[in-house]
A tleap script that builds the chain and sets N, CA, C and O, in Angstrom:
source leaprc.protein.ff14SB
mol = sequence {
  NMET HIE ASP VAL TYR ILE TRP ILE PRO ILE
  VAL GLY THR ILE VAL SER PHE GLY THR VAL
  VAL ALA ILE VAL TRP LEU VAL THR ARG ALA
  ARG GLN ARG ARG ALA GLN MET ARG THR ASP
  VAL GLN MET LYS LEU ILE ASP LYS PHE GLY
  SER SER ALA GLU PHE VAL ARG PHE LEU GLU
  SER PRO ALA GLY GLN GLN PHE LEU GLU GLN
  PRO LYS ARG MET THR ARG ASP ARG ALA LEU
  GLY ALA ILE THR GLY ALA LEU ILE CYS THR
  PHE ILE GLY LEU ALA PHE LEU GLY CYS ALA
  LEU PHE ILE SER SER ALA ILE SER TRP ARG
  MET THR LYS GLN TRP ASN GLY THR GLN GLN
  PRO PRO GLY ILE SER ALA THR SER CSER
}
set mol.1.N position { 0.896 -0.935 -0.470 }
set mol.1.CA position { 0.257 0.223 -0.003 }
set mol.1.C position { 0.454 1.086 -0.499 }
set mol.1.O position { -0.020 1.678 -1.469 }
set mol.2.N position { 1.787 1.334 0.678 }
set mol.2.CA position { 2.992 2.472 1.062 }
set mol.2.C position { 3.945 2.682 -0.273 }
set mol.2.O position { 4.640 3.697 -0.308 }
set mol.3.N position { 3.995 1.720 -1.403 }
set mol.3.CA position { 4.402 1.520 -2.449 }
set mol.3.C position { 3.942 2.570 -2.907 }
set mol.3.O position { 4.606 3.528 -3.304 }
set mol.4.N position { 2.104 2.414 -2.877 }
set mol.4.CA position { 2.627 3.586 -4.562 }
set mol.4.C position { 2.313 4.876 -4.761 }
set mol.4.O position { 2.337 5.553 -5.789 }
set mol.5.N position { 1.846 5.285 -3.023 }
set mol.5.CA position { 2.224 6.537 -2.655 }
set mol.5.C position { 4.219 7.232 -2.445 }
set mol.5.O position { 4.418 8.269 -1.811 }
set mol.6.N position { 5.209 6.569 -2.980 }
set mol.6.CA position { 6.245 6.769 -3.336 }
set mol.6.C position { 5.964 7.307 -4.861 }
set mol.6.O position { 6.587 8.348 -5.073 }
set mol.7.N position { 5.099 6.809 -6.091 }
set mol.7.CA position { 5.341 7.067 -7.282 }
set mol.7.C position { 4.252 8.319 -7.406 }
set mol.7.O position { 4.352 8.865 -8.505 }
set mol.8.N position { 3.503 8.753 -6.772 }
set mol.8.CA position { 2.543 10.115 -6.563 }
set mol.8.C position { 3.925 11.011 -7.158 }
set mol.8.O position { 3.944 11.129 -8.383 }
set mol.9.N position { 5.353 11.800 -6.209 }
set mol.9.CA position { 6.182 12.760 -6.409 }
set mol.9.C position { 6.321 12.442 -7.498 }
set mol.9.O position { 5.788 13.158 -8.347 }
set mol.10.N position { 6.859 11.602 -7.808 }
set mol.10.CA position { 7.993 10.591 -9.510 }
set mol.10.C position { 6.675 10.803 -10.511 }
set mol.10.O position { 6.939 11.296 -11.608 }
set mol.11.N position { 5.529 10.536 -10.286 }
set mol.11.CA position { 4.333 10.824 -11.642 }
set mol.11.C position { 4.621 11.656 -11.970 }
set mol.11.O position { 5.133 11.826 -13.076 }
set mol.12.N position { 4.332 12.825 -10.837 }
set mol.12.CA position { 4.196 14.850 -10.562 }
set mol.12.C position { 5.203 15.104 -11.559 }
set mol.12.O position { 5.138 15.463 -12.735 }
set mol.13.N position { 6.016 14.865 -10.889 }
set mol.13.CA position { 7.131 15.453 -11.434 }
set mol.13.C position { 7.760 15.417 -12.796 }
set mol.13.O position { 8.439 16.349 -13.226 }
set mol.14.N position { 7.509 14.287 -13.480 }
set mol.14.CA position { 7.858 13.789 -15.074 }
set mol.14.C position { 5.908 14.488 -15.559 }
set mol.14.O position { 5.844 15.182 -16.574 }
set mol.15.N position { 5.005 14.301 -15.027 }
set mol.15.CA position { 3.719 14.938 -15.732 }
set mol.15.C position { 3.458 16.662 -15.428 }
set mol.15.O position { 2.470 17.345 -15.698 }
set mol.16.N position { 4.637 17.011 -14.824 }
set mol.16.CA position { 4.839 18.288 -15.224 }
set mol.16.C position { 5.856 18.900 -15.578 }
set mol.16.O position { 5.897 20.121 -15.423 }
set mol.17.N position { 7.122 18.080 -16.243 }
set mol.17.CA position { 7.796 18.789 -17.087 }
set mol.17.C position { 7.415 18.165 -18.299 }
set mol.17.O position { 7.605 18.934 -19.242 }
set mol.18.N position { 7.054 17.313 -18.566 }
set mol.18.CA position { 6.361 16.896 -19.781 }
set mol.18.C position { 5.262 17.683 -20.132 }
set mol.18.O position { 4.845 17.431 -21.262 }
set mol.19.N position { 4.620 18.612 -19.489 }
set mol.19.CA position { 3.457 19.821 -19.781 }
set mol.19.C position { 4.181 20.678 -20.585 }
set mol.19.O position { 3.684 21.084 -21.635 }
set mol.20.N position { 5.068 20.942 -20.307 }
set mol.20.CA position { 5.902 22.198 -20.056 }
set mol.20.C position { 6.706 22.162 -21.400 }
set mol.20.O position { 6.828 23.068 -22.224 }
set mol.21.N position { 7.356 20.579 -21.425 }
set mol.21.CA position { 7.741 20.750 -22.580 }
set mol.21.C position { 6.846 21.012 -24.260 }
set mol.21.O position { 6.868 21.760 -25.237 }
set mol.22.N position { 6.037 19.675 -23.651 }
set mol.22.CA position { 4.853 20.203 -24.224 }
set mol.22.C position { 4.108 21.516 -25.545 }
set mol.22.O position { 4.148 21.678 -26.764 }
set mol.23.N position { 3.468 22.216 -24.299 }
set mol.23.CA position { 4.009 23.282 -23.935 }
set mol.23.C position { 4.693 24.376 -24.906 }
set mol.23.O position { 3.856 25.088 -25.461 }
set mol.24.N position { 5.412 24.530 -25.078 }
set mol.24.CA position { 7.321 25.390 -25.271 }
set mol.24.C position { 7.054 24.189 -26.924 }
set mol.24.O position { 6.909 24.781 -27.994 }
set mol.25.N position { 7.033 23.119 -26.926 }
set mol.25.CA position { 6.409 23.275 -28.431 }
set mol.25.C position { 5.659 23.036 -28.907 }
set mol.25.O position { 5.783 22.425 -29.969 }
set mol.26.N position { 4.575 23.335 -28.464 }
set mol.26.CA position { 3.456 23.635 -29.215 }
set mol.26.C position { 2.955 25.533 -29.722 }
set mol.26.O position { 2.163 26.031 -30.522 }
set mol.27.N position { 3.898 26.029 -28.772 }
set mol.27.CA position { 4.435 27.621 -29.556 }
set mol.27.C position { 4.698 27.491 -30.264 }
set mol.27.O position { 3.970 27.717 -31.231 }
set mol.28.N position { 6.434 26.838 -30.468 }
set mol.28.CA position { 7.297 26.617 -31.132 }
set mol.28.C position { 6.507 26.297 -32.495 }
set mol.28.O position { 6.828 27.267 -33.181 }
set mol.29.N position { 5.768 25.601 -33.188 }
set mol.29.CA position { 5.621 25.001 -33.999 }
set mol.29.C position { 4.783 26.424 -34.550 }
set mol.29.O position { 5.179 27.120 -35.485 }
set mol.30.N position { 3.165 26.750 -33.503 }
set mol.30.CA position { 2.516 27.897 -33.624 }
set mol.30.C position { 3.384 29.134 -34.380 }
set mol.30.O position { 2.759 29.902 -35.111 }
set mol.31.N position { 4.700 29.295 -34.207 }
set mol.31.CA position { 5.351 30.472 -34.396 }
set mol.31.C position { 5.673 30.467 -36.599 }
set mol.31.O position { 5.489 31.228 -37.548 }
set mol.32.N position { 6.423 28.566 -36.239 }
set mol.32.CA position { 6.715 27.994 -37.726 }
set mol.32.C position { 6.024 28.149 -38.498 }
set mol.32.O position { 6.415 28.382 -39.642 }
set mol.33.N position { 4.484 28.069 -38.120 }
set mol.33.CA position { 3.524 28.367 -39.551 }
set mol.33.C position { 3.211 29.654 -39.678 }
set mol.33.O position { 3.053 30.023 -40.842 }
set mol.34.N position { 3.061 30.517 -38.774 }
set mol.34.CA position { 2.577 31.711 -38.823 }
set mol.34.C position { 4.226 32.238 -39.945 }
set mol.34.O position { 4.302 32.565 -41.130 }
set mol.35.N position { 5.073 32.126 -39.087 }
set mol.35.CA position { 6.820 32.517 -40.370 }
set mol.35.C position { 6.596 31.804 -41.153 }
set mol.35.O position { 6.915 32.389 -42.188 }
set mol.36.N position { 6.071 30.428 -41.507 }
set mol.36.CA position { 6.226 30.017 -42.923 }
set mol.36.C position { 5.044 30.527 -43.891 }
set mol.36.O position { 5.143 30.693 -45.106 }
set mol.37.N position { 3.946 30.730 -43.122 }
set mol.37.CA position { 3.020 31.262 -44.136 }
set mol.37.C position { 3.155 32.735 -44.643 }
set mol.37.O position { 2.774 33.149 -45.738 }
set mol.38.N position { 4.136 33.887 -43.048 }
set mol.38.CA position { 4.227 35.279 -43.484 }
set mol.38.C position { 5.058 35.012 -45.418 }
set mol.38.O position { 4.513 35.334 -46.473 }
set mol.39.N position { 6.660 34.252 -45.223 }
set mol.39.CA position { 7.039 34.149 -46.222 }
set mol.39.C position { 6.519 33.572 -47.668 }
set mol.39.O position { 7.183 33.803 -48.679 }
set mol.40.N position { 5.237 32.771 -47.727 }
set mol.40.CA position { 4.629 32.687 -49.130 }
set mol.40.C position { 3.826 33.676 -49.548 }
set mol.40.O position { 3.332 33.820 -50.666 }
set mol.41.N position { 3.701 34.482 -48.410 }
set mol.41.CA position { 2.511 35.500 -48.843 }
set mol.41.C position { 3.368 36.361 -49.235 }
set mol.41.O position { 2.824 37.039 -50.107 }
set mol.42.N position { 5.125 36.923 -48.939 }
set mol.42.CA position { 5.533 37.475 -49.303 }
set mol.42.C position { 6.175 37.170 -50.703 }
set mol.42.O position { 6.268 38.169 -51.415 }
set mol.43.N position { 6.680 35.890 -51.295 }
set mol.43.CA position { 7.229 35.241 -52.334 }
set mol.43.C position { 5.723 35.149 -52.850 }
set mol.43.O position { 5.933 34.685 -53.970 }
set mol.44.N position { 4.827 35.241 -52.790 }
set mol.44.CA position { 3.573 35.700 -54.093 }
set mol.44.C position { 3.513 36.996 -54.284 }
set mol.44.O position { 3.031 37.494 -55.301 }
set mol.45.N position { 4.247 37.988 -52.829 }
set mol.45.CA position { 3.986 39.372 -53.644 }
set mol.45.C position { 4.400 39.438 -54.680 }
set mol.45.O position { 3.788 39.857 -55.663 }
set mol.46.N position { 5.925 38.890 -54.638 }
set mol.46.CA position { 7.549 39.730 -54.848 }
set mol.46.C position { 7.369 38.413 -56.782 }
set mol.46.O position { 7.874 38.612 -57.886 }
set mol.47.N position { 6.541 37.354 -56.341 }
set mol.47.CA position { 6.321 37.090 -58.117 }
set mol.47.C position { 5.304 37.405 -59.135 }
set mol.47.O position { 5.054 36.837 -60.199 }
set mol.48.N position { 4.718 38.547 -58.513 }
set mol.48.CA position { 3.582 39.025 -58.824 }
set mol.48.C position { 4.521 40.419 -59.959 }
set mol.48.O position { 3.864 41.110 -60.737 }
set mol.49.N position { 5.724 40.544 -59.845 }
set mol.49.CA position { 6.267 41.491 -60.256 }
set mol.49.C position { 6.812 40.688 -61.522 }
set mol.49.O position { 7.432 39.626 -61.579 }
set mol.50.N position { 6.240 41.815 -62.810 }
set mol.50.CA position { 7.325 40.977 -64.114 }
set mol.50.C position { 8.999 41.779 -64.133 }
set mol.50.O position { 9.993 41.141 -64.480 }
set mol.51.N position { 9.060 43.209 -63.712 }
set mol.51.CA position { 10.588 43.172 -64.021 }
set mol.51.C position { 10.933 43.506 -62.980 }
set mol.51.O position { 10.045 43.361 -62.140 }
set mol.52.N position { 12.153 44.042 -62.480 }
set mol.52.CA position { 13.100 44.231 -61.534 }
set mol.52.C position { 12.521 45.730 -60.772 }
set mol.52.O position { 12.193 46.001 -59.617 }
set mol.53.N position { 12.598 46.660 -62.277 }
set mol.53.CA position { 12.100 47.921 -62.080 }
set mol.53.C position { 10.768 48.484 -61.728 }
set mol.53.O position { 10.764 49.664 -61.379 }
set mol.54.N position { 9.450 47.738 -61.765 }
set mol.54.CA position { 8.786 47.072 -60.805 }
set mol.54.C position { 8.530 47.191 -59.517 }
set mol.54.O position { 7.792 47.758 -58.712 }
set mol.55.N position { 9.488 46.383 -59.624 }
set mol.55.CA position { 9.198 45.907 -57.596 }
set mol.55.C position { 10.753 46.916 -57.536 }
set mol.55.O position { 11.530 46.006 -57.247 }
set mol.56.N position { 11.349 47.769 -57.599 }
set mol.56.CA position { 11.422 48.920 -57.566 }
set mol.56.C position { 11.242 50.291 -56.790 }
set mol.56.O position { 11.583 51.056 -55.887 }
set mol.57.N position { 10.229 49.905 -58.141 }
set mol.57.CA position { 9.230 51.063 -57.922 }
set mol.57.C position { 8.190 51.088 -56.814 }
set mol.57.O position { 7.740 52.202 -56.544 }
set mol.58.N position { 7.650 49.854 -56.002 }
set mol.58.CA position { 7.001 49.042 -55.070 }
set mol.58.C position { 7.679 49.323 -54.301 }
set mol.58.O position { 7.334 50.223 -53.535 }
set mol.59.N position { 9.128 48.604 -54.124 }
set mol.59.CA position { 9.552 49.575 -52.250 }
set mol.59.C position { 9.841 50.488 -52.082 }
set mol.59.O position { 9.899 50.765 -50.884 }
set mol.60.N position { 10.208 51.559 -53.014 }
set mol.60.CA position { 9.935 52.754 -52.838 }
set mol.60.C position { 8.713 53.771 -52.526 }
set mol.60.O position { 8.679 54.935 -52.126 }
set mol.61.N position { 7.612 52.714 -52.927 }
set mol.61.CA position { 6.283 53.383 -52.996 }
set mol.61.C position { 6.205 53.357 -50.873 }
set mol.61.O position { 7.031 52.826 -50.132 }
set mol.62.N position { 5.043 54.056 -50.500 }
set mol.62.CA position { 4.658 53.989 -49.001 }
set mol.62.C position { 4.560 52.214 -48.896 }
set mol.62.O position { 5.042 51.527 -47.996 }
set mol.63.N position { 4.045 51.893 -49.700 }
set mol.63.CA position { 3.476 50.252 -49.502 }
set mol.63.C position { 4.277 49.863 -48.768 }
set mol.63.O position { 4.281 49.460 -47.604 }
set mol.64.N position { 5.163 50.043 -49.726 }
set mol.64.CA position { 6.693 49.063 -50.283 }
set mol.64.C position { 7.399 49.160 -49.171 }
set mol.64.O position { 8.023 48.126 -48.933 }
set mol.65.N position { 7.554 50.088 -48.327 }
set mol.65.CA position { 8.109 51.151 -47.310 }
set mol.65.C position { 8.174 50.569 -45.552 }
set mol.65.O position { 8.974 50.501 -44.619 }
set mol.66.N position { 6.398 50.153 -45.969 }
set mol.66.CA position { 5.868 49.056 -44.734 }
set mol.66.C position { 5.747 47.761 -45.181 }
set mol.66.O position { 5.225 47.009 -44.358 }
set mol.67.N position { 6.178 47.093 -46.599 }
set mol.67.CA position { 6.816 46.229 -46.427 }
set mol.67.C position { 7.624 45.701 -45.960 }
set mol.67.O position { 7.397 44.599 -45.461 }
set mol.68.N position { 9.149 46.367 -45.915 }
set mol.68.CA position { 10.026 46.496 -45.787 }
set mol.68.C position { 10.160 46.198 -44.100 }
set mol.68.O position { 10.647 45.274 -43.448 }
set mol.69.N position { 9.370 47.655 -43.701 }
set mol.69.CA position { 9.476 47.534 -42.249 }
set mol.69.C position { 8.398 46.775 -41.700 }
set mol.69.O position { 7.458 47.457 -42.108 }
set mol.70.N position { 7.878 45.840 -41.059 }
set mol.70.CA position { 6.940 44.557 -40.413 }
set mol.70.C position { 8.245 44.012 -40.358 }
set mol.70.O position { 8.781 44.194 -39.265 }
set mol.71.N position { 9.259 43.103 -41.599 }
set mol.71.CA position { 9.693 42.121 -40.315 }
set mol.71.C position { 10.675 43.117 -38.932 }
set mol.71.O position { 10.734 42.709 -37.772 }
set mol.72.N position { 11.381 44.483 -39.435 }
set mol.72.CA position { 11.575 44.659 -38.378 }
set mol.72.C position { 11.130 44.697 -36.831 }
set mol.72.O position { 11.622 44.259 -35.791 }
set mol.73.N position { 9.432 45.758 -37.315 }
set mol.73.CA position { 8.963 45.591 -35.969 }
set mol.73.C position { 7.894 44.267 -35.387 }
set mol.73.O position { 7.278 44.465 -34.339 }
set mol.74.N position { 7.775 43.336 -35.906 }
set mol.74.CA position { 7.872 41.768 -35.261 }
set mol.74.C position { 9.325 41.479 -34.464 }
set mol.74.O position { 9.167 41.047 -33.322 }
set mol.75.N position { 10.414 41.617 -34.807 }
set mol.75.CA position { 11.484 41.661 -33.799 }
set mol.75.C position { 11.656 41.827 -33.026 }
set mol.75.O position { 11.946 41.075 -32.096 }
set mol.76.N position { 11.522 43.185 -33.095 }
set mol.76.CA position { 11.828 44.326 -31.998 }
set mol.76.C position { 10.189 43.639 -31.110 }
set mol.76.O position { 10.584 42.947 -30.172 }
set mol.77.N position { 9.043 43.644 -31.142 }
set mol.77.CA position { 8.114 42.942 -30.589 }
set mol.77.C position { 7.965 40.605 -30.497 }
set mol.77.O position { 7.177 39.672 -30.342 }
set mol.78.N position { 9.138 40.895 -30.696 }
set mol.78.CA position { 9.590 39.740 -30.055 }
set mol.78.C position { 10.492 39.737 -29.138 }
set mol.78.O position { 10.256 39.103 -28.110 }
set mol.79.N position { 11.686 40.409 -29.277 }
set mol.79.CA position { 12.437 40.221 -28.058 }
set mol.79.C position { 11.834 41.325 -27.047 }
set mol.79.O position { 12.374 41.353 -25.941 }
set mol.80.N position { 10.743 42.276 -27.292 }
set mol.80.CA position { 9.964 43.385 -26.017 }
set mol.80.C position { 9.113 41.569 -24.800 }
set mol.80.O position { 8.800 41.070 -23.719 }
set mol.81.N position { 9.223 41.484 -26.178 }
set mol.81.CA position { 7.950 39.740 -25.816 }
set mol.81.C position { 9.050 38.891 -25.082 }
set mol.81.O position { 8.530 38.229 -24.183 }
set mol.82.N position { 9.891 38.775 -25.144 }
set mol.82.CA position { 10.775 37.904 -24.751 }
set mol.82.C position { 11.629 37.995 -22.957 }
set mol.82.O position { 12.125 37.288 -22.080 }
set mol.83.N position { 11.228 39.765 -23.409 }
set mol.83.CA position { 12.014 40.672 -22.217 }
set mol.83.C position { 10.486 40.218 -20.961 }
set mol.83.O position { 10.306 39.934 -19.776 }
set mol.84.N position { 9.959 40.350 -21.831 }
set mol.84.CA position { 8.698 40.925 -20.517 }
set mol.84.C position { 8.374 39.938 -19.832 }
set mol.84.O position { 8.169 39.914 -18.619 }
set mol.85.N position { 8.262 38.372 -21.209 }
set mol.85.CA position { 8.035 36.666 -19.841 }
set mol.85.C position { 8.755 36.273 -19.376 }
set mol.85.O position { 8.339 35.279 -18.781 }
set mol.86.N position { 10.682 36.570 -19.085 }
set mol.86.CA position { 11.678 36.721 -18.726 }
set mol.86.C position { 11.433 37.335 -16.902 }
set mol.86.O position { 11.651 36.801 -15.815 }
set mol.87.N position { 11.078 38.210 -17.168 }
set mol.87.CA position { 10.033 39.166 -15.836 }
set mol.87.C position { 9.489 38.634 -15.091 }
set mol.87.O position { 9.751 38.444 -13.904 }
set mol.88.N position { 8.289 38.187 -15.970 }
set mol.88.CA position { 7.193 37.885 -15.542 }
set mol.88.C position { 7.629 36.423 -14.420 }
set mol.88.O position { 7.195 36.168 -13.297 }
set mol.89.N position { 8.684 35.638 -15.310 }
set mol.89.CA position { 8.728 34.204 -14.545 }
set mol.89.C position { 9.662 34.515 -14.010 }
set mol.89.O position { 10.213 33.415 -13.955 }
set mol.90.N position { 10.450 35.307 -13.450 }
set mol.90.CA position { 11.255 35.779 -12.964 }
set mol.90.C position { 10.332 35.988 -11.209 }
set mol.90.O position { 10.320 35.293 -10.193 }
set mol.91.N position { 9.740 37.152 -11.550 }
set mol.91.CA position { 8.695 37.273 -10.347 }
set mol.91.C position { 8.100 35.856 -9.609 }
set mol.91.O position { 8.304 35.280 -8.540 }
set mol.92.N position { 7.484 35.695 -10.470 }
set mol.92.CA position { 6.664 34.093 -9.922 }
set mol.92.C position { 7.800 33.281 -9.551 }
set mol.92.O position { 7.562 32.534 -8.602 }
set mol.93.N position { 9.227 33.198 -10.133 }
set mol.93.CA position { 10.067 32.535 -9.855 }
set mol.93.C position { 10.149 32.816 -7.991 }
set mol.93.O position { 10.028 31.856 -7.230 }
set mol.94.N position { 10.329 34.010 -7.552 }
set mol.94.CA position { 10.582 34.906 -6.246 }
set mol.94.C position { 9.485 34.541 -5.184 }
set mol.94.O position { 9.565 34.245 -3.992 }
set mol.95.N position { 8.195 34.700 -6.246 }
set mol.95.CA position { 7.224 35.003 -5.338 }
set mol.95.C position { 7.059 33.264 -4.352 }
set mol.95.O position { 6.776 33.132 -3.161 }
set mol.96.N position { 7.304 32.355 -5.199 }
set mol.96.CA position { 7.268 30.718 -4.668 }
set mol.96.C position { 8.519 30.609 -3.919 }
set mol.96.O position { 8.505 29.765 -3.023 }
set mol.97.N position { 9.947 31.489 -4.140 }
set mol.97.CA position { 10.198 30.794 -3.176 }
set mol.97.C position { 10.054 31.784 -2.069 }
set mol.97.O position { 10.399 31.295 -0.993 }
set mol.98.N position { 9.624 33.107 -1.988 }
set mol.98.CA position { 9.538 33.233 -0.311 }
set mol.98.C position { 8.173 32.907 0.013 }
set mol.98.O position { 7.808 32.731 1.175 }
set mol.99.N position { 7.686 32.852 -0.622 }
set mol.99.CA position { 6.448 31.234 -0.285 }
set mol.99.C position { 6.520 30.043 0.487 }
set mol.99.O position { 5.766 29.673 1.387 }
set mol.100.N position { 7.450 29.535 0.052 }
set mol.100.CA position { 7.771 28.146 0.552 }
set mol.100.C position { 9.408 28.932 1.906 }
set mol.100.O position { 9.880 28.004 2.563 }
set mol.101.N position { 9.972 30.093 2.166 }
set mol.101.CA position { 10.671 30.187 2.988 }
set mol.101.C position { 9.510 30.512 4.007 }
set mol.101.O position { 9.560 30.196 5.196 }
set mol.102.N position { 8.477 31.167 3.420 }
set mol.102.CA position { 7.152 31.522 4.831 }
set mol.102.C position { 6.911 30.428 5.205 }
set mol.102.O position { 7.006 30.282 6.423 }
set mol.103.N position { 6.560 29.363 4.496 }
set mol.103.CA position { 5.929 28.652 5.045 }
set mol.103.C position { 7.014 27.325 5.916 }
set mol.103.O position { 6.672 26.430 6.688 }
set mol.104.N position { 8.270 27.670 5.428 }
set mol.104.CA position { 9.530 26.642 6.286 }
set mol.104.C position { 9.316 26.935 7.904 }
set mol.104.O position { 9.236 26.232 8.912 }
set mol.105.N position { 9.276 28.061 7.669 }
set mol.105.CA position { 9.673 29.260 8.936 }
set mol.105.C position { 8.230 28.883 9.684 }
set mol.105.O position { 8.153 28.177 10.690 }
set mol.106.N position { 7.050 29.524 8.960 }
set mol.106.CA position { 5.879 28.957 9.820 }
set mol.106.C position { 5.669 27.456 10.726 }
set mol.106.O position { 5.011 27.291 11.753 }
set mol.107.N position { 6.556 26.357 9.869 }
set mol.107.CA position { 5.994 24.926 10.282 }
set mol.107.C position { 7.116 24.904 11.579 }
set mol.107.O position { 6.848 24.719 12.766 }
set mol.108.N position { 8.506 25.161 10.942 }
set mol.108.CA position { 9.518 25.508 12.697 }
set mol.108.C position { 9.194 26.258 13.498 }
set mol.108.O position { 9.460 25.812 14.614 }
set mol.109.N position { 8.623 27.446 13.534 }
set mol.109.CA position { 8.201 28.044 14.361 }
set mol.109.C position { 7.027 27.508 14.962 }
set mol.109.O position { 6.790 27.959 16.083 }
set mol.110.N position { 5.751 26.158 14.246 }
set mol.110.CA position { 5.202 25.236 14.849 }
set mol.110.C position { 5.212 24.607 15.927 }
set mol.110.O position { 4.600 24.474 16.987 }
set mol.111.N position { 6.738 23.988 14.929 }
set mol.111.CA position { 7.355 22.888 15.713 }
set mol.111.C position { 7.441 23.163 17.038 }
set mol.111.O position { 6.834 22.714 18.010 }
set mol.112.N position { 8.793 24.450 16.845 }
set mol.112.CA position { 9.392 24.905 18.592 }
set mol.112.C position { 8.220 25.751 19.437 }
set mol.112.O position { 8.483 26.469 20.401 }
set mol.113.N position { 6.943 25.542 18.922 }
set mol.113.CA position { 6.213 26.308 20.095 }
set mol.113.C position { 5.597 24.883 20.330 }
set mol.113.O position { 5.645 24.848 21.560 }
set mol.114.N position { 5.093 23.779 19.975 }
set mol.114.CA position { 4.623 22.853 19.941 }
set mol.114.C position { 5.967 21.784 20.916 }
set mol.114.O position { 5.376 21.134 21.779 }
set mol.115.N position { 7.265 21.555 20.933 }
set mol.115.CA position { 7.954 21.203 21.350 }
set mol.115.C position { 7.897 22.410 23.319 }
set mol.115.O position { 7.334 22.097 24.368 }
set mol.116.N position { 8.624 23.526 23.035 }
set mol.116.CA position { 7.975 24.231 23.868 }
set mol.116.C position { 9.105 24.259 24.578 }
set mol.116.O position { 9.073 24.965 25.586 }
set mol.117.N position { 10.559 23.422 24.224 }
set mol.117.CA position { 11.562 23.106 25.595 }
set mol.117.C position { 11.608 22.237 26.271 }
set mol.117.O position { 12.552 21.873 26.972 }
set mol.118.N position { 10.320 21.668 26.117 }
set mol.118.CA position { 10.194 20.112 26.865 }
set mol.118.C position { 11.017 18.700 26.339 }
set mol.118.O position { 11.262 17.754 27.088 }
set mol.119.N position { 11.301 18.748 25.227 }
set mol.119.CA position { 11.425 17.638 24.031 }
set mol.119.C position { 12.963 18.047 23.079 }
set mol.119.O position { 12.885 18.824 22.127 }
set mol.120.N position { 13.634 17.730 23.283 }
set mol.120.CA position { 15.035 17.825 22.099 }
set mol.120.C position { 14.782 17.449 20.917 }
set mol.120.O position { 14.497 16.308 20.556 }
set mol.121.N position { 14.921 18.826 19.987 }
set mol.121.CA position { 14.084 18.247 18.282 }
set mol.121.C position { 15.346 17.075 17.954 }
set mol.121.O position { 16.519 16.910 18.288 }
set mol.122.N position { 14.176 16.285 16.960 }
set mol.122.CA position { 14.884 14.880 16.977 }
set mol.122.C position { 16.939 15.361 16.304 }
set mol.122.O position { 16.911 16.383 15.618 }
set mol.123.N position { 17.813 15.004 16.398 }
set mol.123.CA position { 18.614 14.745 15.747 }
set mol.123.C position { 19.659 16.081 17.070 }
set mol.123.O position { 20.815 16.425 16.823 }
set mol.124.N position { 19.071 16.455 18.023 }
set mol.124.CA position { 19.925 17.582 18.483 }
set mol.124.C position { 19.987 16.020 19.647 }
set mol.124.O position { 19.213 15.065 19.709 }
set mol.125.N position { 21.393 16.367 20.525 }
set mol.125.CA position { 21.774 15.691 21.720 }
set mol.125.C position { 21.779 17.159 22.812 }
set mol.125.O position { 22.104 18.334 22.640 }
set mol.126.N position { 21.258 16.395 23.940 }
set mol.126.CA position { 21.520 17.338 25.204 }
set mol.126.C position { 23.466 17.784 25.290 }
set mol.126.O position { 23.897 18.935 25.366 }
set mol.127.N position { 24.222 16.654 25.252 }
set mol.127.CA position { 25.575 17.178 25.058 }
set mol.127.C position { 26.072 18.749 24.165 }
set mol.127.O position { 26.697 19.714 24.606 }
set mol.128.N position { 25.567 18.530 22.934 }
set mol.128.CA position { 26.055 19.558 21.715 }
set mol.128.C position { 26.004 21.085 22.080 }
set mol.128.O position { 26.423 21.987 21.355 }
set mol.129.N position { 25.387 21.246 23.403 }
set mol.129.CA position { 24.879 22.650 23.550 }
set mol.129.C position { 25.966 23.536 24.671 }
set mol.129.O position { 25.743 24.716 24.943 }
savepdb mol mol.pdb
quit
């Protein structure tokens, strides 16, 4: 019966890491699909021009400038998104650390209060003080 309980944290840890890996994989695949679709649209647009002179005129127009500016904006937005995500993860990690320290302190305080000096905590001998 007690053998079952030992598997709970192991399975929970594996499932947690598996979930993170699956989410990262799905997000990466979605980004790759969007980038491929954007590339396909851009290639079709370039193929529509009959000569290089027409393409140069298009690039000099406001629509052409916007066409060239789009990848720069997307790169900047991705960088800002990555920094924002990193900051959020950092603060969530710090919050978990603070919570763990608070819970540890509360448990220690409660155990100390419960023992009330009448009993030595496990692992401490009377001669060590």
